[in-house]
C-alpha positions in Angstrom: 44.7 -39.2 -5.2 42.6 -35.9 -5.7 41.5 -33.7 -2.6 37.9 -34.0 -1.5 35.9 -31.1 -2.6 34.4 -28.8 0.0 30.8 -28.3 0.1 29.3 -24.9 -1.6 27.7 -22.4 0.9 24.5 -23.2 -0.1 24.3 -27.0 0.2 24.0 -28.7 3.6 27.5 -28.7 5.0 29.2 -32.1 6.0 30.1 -32.5 9.6 33.6 -33.4 8.7 34.6 -30.6 7.1 36.5 -27.4 8.6 34.7 -24.3 8.1 35.1 -22.1 5.1 37.3 -18.9 5.5 34.4 -16.2 5.6 32.7 -18.0 8.4 36.2 -18.5 10.3 36.8 -14.8 9.8 33.4 -13.9 11.5 34.1 -16.1 14.4 37.6 -14.7 15.0 36.4 -11.3 14.8 33.4 -12.0 17.2 35.9 -13.9 19.7 38.2 -10.7 19.9 35.3 -7.9 19.9 31.9 -9.0 20.8 31.6 -9.3 24.7 28.6 -11.8 24.3 30.1 -14.1 21.7 33.4 -14.2 23.2 32.2 -15.8 26.4 29.9 -18.0 24.4 32.6 -19.1 21.8 34.9 -19.8 24.8 32.4 -21.9 26.7 31.2 -23.9 23.4 34.7 -25.4 22.4 38.2 -25.6 23.6 39.4 -26.3 20.1 41.0 -23.3 18.3 38.6 -21.8 15.7 40.8 -23.2 12.6 40.1 -26.6 13.9 36.2 -26.2 14.1 34.2 -28.6 12.0 30.7 -28.0 10.8 29.4 -30.3 13.7 30.9 -27.8 16.3 29.5 -25.0 14.4 26.1 -26.4 14.1 26.0 -27.2 17.7 26.2 -23.4 18.6 23.0 -22.1 20.2 21.0 -19.7 18.3 20.8 -16.1 19.2 17.4 -14.6 19.2 16.0 -11.2 19.6 15.2 -11.5 23.2 19.1 -12.0 23.7 19.5 -8.4 21.9 16.7 -6.7 23.8 18.3 -7.8 27.2 21.7 -7.1 26.7 22.0 -5.1 23.3 25.4 -3.4 24.1 26.9 -6.9 24.8 26.6 -7.2 21.0 28.5 -4.0 20.2 31.9 -4.7 18.5 32.9 -1.0 17.9 33.5 1.9 20.2 30.8 4.6 20.1 32.9 7.4 18.1 33.2 4.6 15.2 29.2 4.3 14.8 28.2 6.6 12.0 24.3 5.8 12.0 21.8 4.2 14.2 18.8 2.6 12.8 16.2 0.2 14.4 13.9 -2.4 13.9 9.9 -1.3 13.4 8.8 -2.9 16.6 6.2 -4.8 15.0 6.3 -7.9 17.4 7.6 -6.1 20.3 10.1 -3.2 21.5 12.4 -1.7 18.8 15.8 -2.7 18.6 18.5 -0.2 17.8 21.1 -1.4 15.4 24.6 0.6 14.9 26.4 1.0 12.0 30.0 1.7 11.1 31.3 3.4 7.9 32.1 -0.2 6.7 28.4 -1.3 7.5 27.3 1.5 5.4 29.6 0.5 2.6 28.2 -3.0 3.0 24.6 -2.0 2.7 25.5 -0.1 -0.4 27.3 -2.9 -1.9 24.4 -5.3 -0.9 21.5 -3.0 -2.4 23.4 -2.2 -5.5 23.2 -5.9 -6.1 19.7 -6.2 -5.7 19.3 -3.5 -8.4 21.4 -5.3 -10.7 19.4 -8.3 -10.1 16.2 -6.2 -11.1 17.8 -5.3 -14.4 18.5 -1.6 -13.2 21.3 -0.1 -14.5 23.4 3.2 -14.8 21.0 5.9 -16.1 17.7 4.4 -14.8 15.7 6.7 -12.5 14.5 5.2 -9.4 11.4 6.5 -7.3 11.7 5.3 -3.7 8.1 5.2 -2.2 9.3 4.3 1.3 10.1 6.4 4.1 14.0 7.2 4.5 13.4 8.6 8.1 12.3 7.1 11.5 15.4 5.1 12.0 14.5 3.0 8.9 17.5 1.1 7.5 16.0 -0.2 4.2 15.3 3.1 2.9 18.8 4.2 3.8 20.1 1.0 2.2 18.4 1.4 -0.8 19.4 5.1 -1.2 22.8 4.2 -0.6 22.6 0.9 -3.0 21.1 3.4 -5.9 24.0 5.8 -5.5 26.7 3.0 -5.7 25.0 1.6 -8.7 24.5 4.8 -10.7 21.1 5.3 -10.5 19.2 8.4 -10.3 17.3 8.5 -6.9 14.1 10.5 -6.3 13.2 10.3 -2.5 9.3 10.3 -2.5 8.2 8.4 0.7 5.0 7.0 0.7 1.5 8.9 0.4 0.8 12.2 -1.5 -0.6 10.2 -4.6 -0.9 13.3 -7.1 3.1 14.3 -6.4 4.0 10.3 -6.9 2.3 10.6 -10.3 3.5 14.0 -11.1 7.2 13.0 -10.7 7.1 9.8 -12.6 5.7 11.9 -15.4 8.1 15.0 -15.3 11.3 12.9 -14.5 10.8 10.0 -16.6 10.9 7.4 -13.8 11.9 3.9 -15.0 11.4 2.0 -11.6 9.5 2.2 -8.2 10.7 0.7 -5.1 7.5 0.3 -2.8 5.5 -1.8 -0.4 3.4 -3.7 -3.1 0.2 -2.9 -1.4 0.7 0.8 -1.8 0.3 0.4 -5.7 -3.2 -0.4 -5.7 -3.8 2.7 -4.0 -1.5 4.6 -6.7 -3.7 2.9 -9.5 -7.0 3.6 -7.9 -6.0 7.5 -7.9 -5.0 7.1 -11.4 -8.2 5.9 -12.5 -10.2 8.5 -10.9 -7.8 11.0 -12.4 -7.9 9.8 -16.0 -4.0 9.0 -15.9 -2.9 6.1 -18.1 0.0 4.2 -16.0 1.0 2.5 -19.5 1.9 5.8 -20.7 4.9 6.4 -18.5 8.3 5.2 -18.7 8.2 2.9 -15.4 9.0 -0.6 -16.2 10.1 -2.1 -12.7 8.8 -2.5 -9.2 11.1 -3.5 -6.6 8.6 -4.9 -3.9 9.7 -4.5 -0.2 8.2 -5.4 3.0 5.4 -7.8 1.4 5.5 -10.9 -0.5 4.5 -10.8 -4.3 5.1 -14.4 -4.9 3.2 -17.6 -3.5 5.1 -20.5 -1.5 5.7 -22.1 -5.2 7.3 -18.7 -6.2 4.3 -17.9 -8.5 2.9 -14.5 -8.8 0.5 -14.2 -5.7 -2.9 -12.5 -6.2 -1.6 -9.0 -5.3 1.0 -9.3 -7.9 -1.5 -10.5 -10.6 -3.9 -7.6 -9.7 -1.1 -5.1 -10.3 0.2 -6.6 -13.4 -3.3 -6.7 -15.2 -3.6 -2.9 -14.8 0.0 -2.0 -15.0 2.3 -4.8 -16.7 5.4 -4.2 -14.5 8.4 -6.3 -14.0 7.8 -7.3 -10.2 11.0 -8.1 -8.2 10.2 -9.6 -4.8 12.6 -9.2 -2.0 13.2 -10.2 1.5 15.3 -8.2 4.4 15.4 -7.0 7.9 17.2 -4.7 9.9 19.1 -7.3 12.0 20.0 -9.0 8.7 21.3 -6.0 7.2 21.4 -7.9 3.7 18.7 -8.6 0.9 17.6 -11.8 -0.8 16.4 -11.0 -4.2 14.3 -12.6 -6.8 16.0 -13.4 -10.1 14.5 -13.1 -13.6 13.8 -16.7 -13.8 11.2 -16.4 -10.9 12.4 -19.2 -8.8 12.9 -17.8 -5.3 15.0 -15.1 -3.6 18.8 -15.6 -3.7 21.1 -15.4 -0.8 24.1 -13.4 -1.1 26.8 -16.0 -0.1 29.4 -13.6 0.1 27.6 -11.4 2.5 25.7 -14.1 4.7 25.8 -17.8 5.6 22.0 -18.9 5.7 20.5 -21.9 7.3 17.0 -23.0 7.0 16.2 -25.2 10.3 13.2 -27.3 11.6 12.2 -27.1 15.2 14.8 -29.2 16.4 17.5 -27.3 14.8 18.3 -29.6 11.9 18.5 -28.5 8.2 15.4 -29.1 6.4 15.3 -31.1 3.2 14.9 -29.3 -0.4 11.7 -27.3 -0.8 10.6 -27.6 2.6 9.9 -24.8 5.2 11.8 -24.0 8.2 13.2 -20.9 10.2 15.9 -18.8 8.4 19.0 -18.6 10.5 21.9 -16.3 9.5 25.5 -15.4 10.4 26.8 -12.1 9.0 30.0 -11.8 6.9 31.9 -8.4 7.0 29.4 -6.8 9.6 31.4 -4.4 11.9 29.2 -2.9 14.4 26.8 -5.5 15.3 27.6 -8.8 13.7 25.2 -11.6 14.3 26.2 -15.5 14.9 23.5 -17.9 14.0 20.5 -15.4 14.5 17.2 -16.8 14.5 15.0 -14.6 12.6 11.8 -16.4 13.5 10.5 -16.2 9.9 9.2 -19.6 8.2 10.5 -19.9 4.8 11.0 -22.8 2.1 14.3 -23.5 0.8 15.8 -24.5 -2.6 19.7 -25.2 -2.9 19.7 -26.7 -6.1 21.4 -24.5 -9.0 18.9 -21.9 -10.2 18.1 -21.9 -14.3 19.8 -18.1 -14.0 23.2 -19.9 -13.5 23.6 -18.7 -10.1 24.5 -21.4 -7.3 23.2 -19.3 -4.3 20.7 -20.8 -1.9 17.1 -19.4 -2.4 14.2 -18.8 -0.4 10.6 -18.3 -0.7 8.5 -15.7 1.0 7.7 -15.7 4.8 4.9 -18.5 5.3 4.7 -17.3 8.9 6.6 -16.0 11.9 7.2 -18.5 14.8 6.3 -15.9 17.7 3.1 -15.6 16.0 2.3 -19.2 15.5 -1.1 -20.1 17.1 -3.0 -23.0 17.8 -6.9 -22.6 17.6 -9.4 -25.4 18.1 -6.5 -27.9 17.9 -5.2 -26.4 14.3 -1.8 -24.8 14.1 -2.0 -21.6 12.1 -0.1 -18.5 11.2 -1.8 -15.0 11.1 -0.2 -14.5 7.9 -2.2 -17.2 6.3 -5.4 -14.9 6.9 -3.3 -12.0 5.5 -2.3 -13.7 2.3 -5.9 -15.0 1.9 -7.6 -11.5 2.4 -5.2 -10.1 0.3 -6.0 -12.5 -2.5 -9.7 -11.4 -2.2 -8.8 -7.9 -3.1 -8.9 -6.5 0.4 -5.2 -5.1 0.8 -5.2 -2.6 3.7 -8.7 -2.9 4.4 -8.4 -5.1 7.5 -6.3 -5.7 10.7 -6.1 -9.2 12.4 -5.8 -8.7 16.1 -4.5 -11.5 18.5 -5.7 -11.4 22.0 -5.8 -13.7 25.3 -9.2 -15.2 25.9 -10.0 -17.2 29.1 -7.6 -19.6 30.3 -5.1 -18.1 28.0 -6.6 -19.5 24.8 -5.8 -17.3 21.9 -8.5 -15.2 20.4 -8.5 -13.9 16.8 -10.4 -10.7 15.8 -10.8 -9.5 12.3 -11.5 -5.7 11.9 -12.8 -5.0 8.2 -13.4 -1.5 6.8 -17.1 -0.9 6.4 -16.4 0.2 2.9 -15.8 -3.4 2.1 -19.3 -4.4 2.8 -19.7 -3.1 -0.9 -18.3 -6.3 -2.1 -17.7 -8.9 0.6 -20.3 -10.2 3.3 -19.9 -11.9 6.4 -21.2 -15.0 4.8 -18.4 -14.8 2.4 -15.9 -14.6 4.9 -17.3 -17.8 6.7 -17.1 -19.6 3.5 -13.5 -18.2 2.6 -12.1 -19.4 6.0 -13.6 -22.7 6.1 -12.7 -23.6 2.5 -9.0 -23.0 3.5 -9.5 -25.0 6.8 -8.8 -21.9 9.0 -10.8 -21.2 12.2 -13.2 -18.4 11.7 -12.2 -15.3 13.7 -14.5 -12.7 15.5 -15.5 -10.4 12.7 -16.0 -6.6 13.3 -17.0 -4.1 10.7 -15.5 -0.4 11.6 -15.5 2.9 10.1 -12.9 3.4 7.3 -11.2 6.2 9.2 -10.9 4.2 12.5 -9.4 1.2 10.5 -6.8 3.9 9.0 -5.6 4.8 12.6 -5.2 1.2 13.6 -3.2 0.4 10.7 -1.1 3.4 10.6 -0.4 4.5 14.2 2.1 7.4 14.3 4.6 5.5 16.5 4.9 2.8 13.6 6.4 3.0 10.3 4.8 0.0 8.8 1.0 -0.8 8.5 0.1 -2.7 11.4 -1.8 -5.5 9.5 -1.4 -8.2 12.4 -1.7 -6.7 16.0 -0.5 -9.2 18.7 -1.9 -7.8 22.1 -1.0 -10.9 24.3 1.8 -9.4 25.7 0.0 -6.1 26.2 -1.8 -4.5 29.2 -4.2 -3.1 26.7 -7.4 -4.9 25.4 -8.4 -5.3 21.7 -10.8 -2.1 20.9 
């Protein structure tokens, strides 16, 4: 009688199956070296790990960022002399979290991003211009640099800004691919138009988009992506990653979602009750590391809400796929009886061509009600009006925020404070002693 086949990593696991070797290896490593997880696993089940089933695993409590912030060193699994690099989160939704990396973790990062570049169609001999920061403890910049070297791709570390030098470098070094936050590209194109530069005359053919989505919930090109390709017909590849994750999900040439790397991470997409969501539905992304040495995570709840597809992809890969971030759980609001995510406003305003011309601020009003304020650059008044915003938000069933027009230089300071490395498009003041300006 044939043995019953085990489920693939990207399908919803059956409770009566034992865990796959990679997951058991992570649990075994954590039970030996992680002060936090050693206690958690001992309390959770008396069964030896090799006897654990999916039912036992899925009953494990989720780890959240608040756990890491309160007791970060309880999650460290190596001694200080083995730490080769310190990175940190951006602190967009709270205090930055420091993440140590071992030599093995750095090799894992390189392998991870080399896979991303292969998915994007880059090969040995390509020239990649990295238009994000490689300093300020930013893991992503480091990871892309390491991955490009492993993949045999030439790298030019430009960072963001300095628009004339960006174009000069593309021309002089025959750059074939850019890696950038996609909302940076309209700024590049605006400068090119003012200087009579024809982007299509250059050798750049690919944009690897990081930090912001270039696809909508149905994995079609969003408005930002379309506005870029209308002026510069690039192959745009969307990605998803975070510092805690230390792994990238990358769009394949079939544009059916962002593929997980099943050999580096185990992914769960869960509803509010902690149950796996159905095909095509949205839930919170939860992950467990494979192969991380310094600070591996077990069932870490990212707070990011994404759609999931587990069916095989036309590209031939069977790995789980996700859509772009729909919203973040910690920013979920209830305004006038309507549950909303601030990201809905950001996507809508980006679709209206207002990328990096606004900031959405969340604050507490009286009786702890949430208050939304939208700060818009006065420059945008040449194209949009107050009535336009009223109609747009109401047409999309979104509560209308309090709207303020402010000078462009003031908005730039709000979006790009010196202490932050990402544009502060959403500013949550609810846990701050400050008040909105």
